[in-house]
C-alpha positions as CSV (number, residue, x, y, z in Angstrom):
1,X,-3.7,-14.3,-21.6
2,X,-1.2,-11.7,-22.7
3,X,-0.8,-10.8,-26.3
4,X,2.1,-13.1,-27.2
5,X,2.5,-11.5,-30.8
6,X,3.0,-8.1,-29.8
7,X,5.2,-9.2,-26.7
8,X,7.3,-11.1,-29.1
9,X,7.8,-7.9,-31.3
10,X,8.4,-5.9,-28.3
11,X,11.2,-8.5,-27.3
12,X,12.6,-7.7,-30.7
13,X,12.7,-4.2,-30.5
14,X,14.6,-4.6,-26.8
15,X,17.1,-6.9,-28.8
16,X,17.6,-4.3,-31.5
17,X,18.2,-1.3,-29.0
18,X,21.6,-0.9,-28.3
19,X,22.5,-1.7,-24.7
20,X,24.1,1.5,-23.8
21,X,21.2,3.3,-25.4
22,X,18.4,1.6,-23.5
23,X,17.6,3.7,-20.6
24,X,14.3,2.9,-18.6
25,X,14.3,6.5,-17.0
26,X,12.7,8.7,-20.1
27,X,11.1,8.2,-23.8
28,X,14.0,10.1,-25.1
29,X,17.3,11.7,-23.9
30,X,19.2,13.4,-26.5
31,X,22.0,14.4,-24.4
32,X,22.9,10.9,-23.0
33,X,26.6,10.4,-23.1
34,X,26.1,7.5,-25.4
35,X,24.1,9.3,-27.9
36,X,20.5,9.5,-28.2
37,X,18.6,7.0,-25.5
38,X,15.1,5.9,-25.1
39,X,13.1,3.8,-23.0
40,X,11.7,0.5,-24.1
41,X,8.3,2.4,-25.3
42,X,10.5,5.1,-26.6
43,X,12.2,2.5,-29.0
44,X,8.8,0.5,-29.8
45,X,7.5,4.5,-30.7
46,X,9.8,4.6,-33.5
47,X,9.8,1.1,-34.5
48,X,8.0,0.5,-37.9
49,X,6.2,-2.7,-37.0
50,X,4.7,-1.0,-33.9
51,X,3.8,1.9,-35.8
52,X,1.7,-0.1,-38.4
53,X,0.1,-2.7,-36.2
54,X,-0.3,-1.1,-33.0
55,X,-1.8,2.2,-30.9
56,X,1.7,2.8,-29.9
57,X,1.6,6.6,-31.4
58,X,-1.3,7.1,-28.6
59,X,1.2,6.7,-25.9
60,X,3.5,9.4,-27.4
61,X,3.9,12.2,-25.0
62,X,3.0,15.8,-26.1
63,X,6.8,16.9,-25.5
64,X,8.7,13.8,-27.0
65,X,12.2,15.5,-26.5
66,X,13.9,15.4,-23.1
67,X,10.5,13.8,-21.6
68,X,10.5,11.8,-18.4
69,X,7.2,9.7,-18.3
70,X,4.9,8.7,-15.7
71,X,2.0,6.5,-16.4
72,X,-1.2,8.5,-17.0
73,X,-4.5,6.6,-17.1
74,X,-4.9,7.1,-20.7
75,X,-1.4,5.6,-21.1
76,X,-2.1,2.5,-19.0
77,X,-5.4,1.8,-20.5
78,X,-3.8,1.7,-24.2
79,X,-0.9,-0.4,-23.0
80,X,-3.0,-2.9,-20.9
81,X,-5.2,-3.3,-24.0
82,X,-2.1,-3.5,-26.6
83,X,-0.1,-6.1,-24.6
84,X,-3.1,-7.8,-22.7
85,X,-1.6,-7.5,-19.2
86,X,-2.7,-5.8,-16.2
87,X,-1.9,-2.4,-14.8
88,X,0.7,-3.7,-12.6
89,X,2.4,-5.5,-15.1
90,X,2.4,-2.6,-17.5
91,X,3.8,-0.3,-14.4
92,X,6.9,-2.8,-13.8
93,X,7.5,-3.9,-17.7
94,X,7.7,-0.4,-18.5
95,X,9.5,1.0,-15.2
96,X,6.8,3.6,-14.8
97,X,8.4,4.2,-11.3
98,X,11.6,5.4,-12.1
99,X,12.7,8.7,-11.8
100,X,15.2,11.0,-13.8
101,X,17.6,10.9,-11.2
102,X,17.8,7.0,-11.5
103,X,20.9,5.2,-12.9
104,X,20.0,5.1,-16.7
105,X,21.7,1.9,-16.7
106,X,20.2,0.6,-13.3
107,X,17.8,-1.6,-15.5
108,X,19.7,-3.4,-18.0
109,X,18.8,-4.9,-21.3
110,X,19.0,-8.4,-19.8
111,X,16.5,-7.3,-17.1
112,X,13.8,-5.8,-19.6
113,X,14.3,-9.2,-22.1
114,X,13.6,-11.6,-18.5
115,X,10.6,-9.6,-18.0
116,X,9.2,-9.9,-21.5
117,X,10.0,-13.6,-21.5
118,X,8.3,-14.0,-18.4
119,X,5.3,-12.4,-19.7
120,X,5.6,-14.3,-22.9
121,X,5.8,-17.6,-20.8
122,X,2.7,-16.8,-18.6
123,X,4.2,-15.5,-15.5
124,X,3.8,-12.4,-13.7
125,X,6.6,-9.9,-13.1
126,X,7.7,-7.5,-10.5
127,X,9.0,-4.4,-10.5
128,X,12.8,-4.1,-11.6
129,X,15.6,-4.4,-8.7
130,X,17.7,-1.5,-10.1
131,X,15.1,1.3,-9.6
132,X,15.7,4.1,-7.5
133,X,12.8,5.4,-5.3
């Protein structure tokens, strides 16, 4: 069973992220035309609730600036435990198969919120349709 409390906080973080600054292609993009943009994990990393109540800082890459992320076994384990979801769902939710040359707006905030809602409701999720491979 997914950790509903933490998923609801993740939903809050996603809702609060400016639409144009939610880019699912990198932790942080300081050169984005909209200003500093972050992926869902990037926004969670700077969120006070996540910093206080979870191990989100253990997911922080060594070089946080301008970092494209990939799912490492360490990150996968932390995120699976934090959200109590399986590895496929971690990969799908956080778009770990996206690439820097993907359209940063290829995955909308509505897509992200729908995936979080599905997990909260106990459904499995699939990778986002907007991903370039």
